[in-house]
Phi, psi and omega in degrees: 000322178293315183298313177307314181300313181291325176292322173294318177298312178301316180303303178300321172296320183287325178294322181296319180298312180300318173305316178301317183298316176301317179293326180286337183278351176261135184241142180276333178227167175218138177265121180254124179254122182246126178251127176267114181240026181275346187086353176213174182290148168255141178239158175050053185275129177227151168233137187244150164262144182230127187228147170290125176238137178285119180241106188070245180253354183242152175268136179235142174293132181227144177278119185253349177201158177211159169231128178260124185265343179078219179266143181232123182288158178298145180057028174239165183231137176237145180246140171220161181236128177257146180243151178283350177300339180258010182259148174276163181283064180209176177279160179185188181214186180240159180221129178259135175225130180210165176232127179282176183286340172273003183096350179298139181257127174259129186206118179206137171271146185205176173068181178199141169226157182228140176053034178073018175240134177286143181267349177227159185267337177221157174222126178263125177243124175244116178270113179256175185301318186240005185206163172240133173243150187233139177228000000 
């Protein structure tokens, strides 16, 4: 009887720790930092959250929220924050769109969130002349 009691107690304590771990891995907000390494200014910089939304009988990727960063000068960083309050309870990712000084359009999807919760607290985005890097 004692062994059963202690086994049950250990099981319940272990489950509680697992539940706390899972709760800590979900974030209500994410801070997105965009660093301009293109050598020229970036204009009209926006980051969107993208989720699948049912339209008729099919699901389509749809922008559900956005943060406007505006213009970012060379070698500077700007920060914006997304909140889960504007997300549906489904999976999705983010998308950055910006225009370089030469007219080049930068566009890339990145990151991931699940069930309307972000999996990380911060995301670093480095926009370079010919690529976009994420940390």
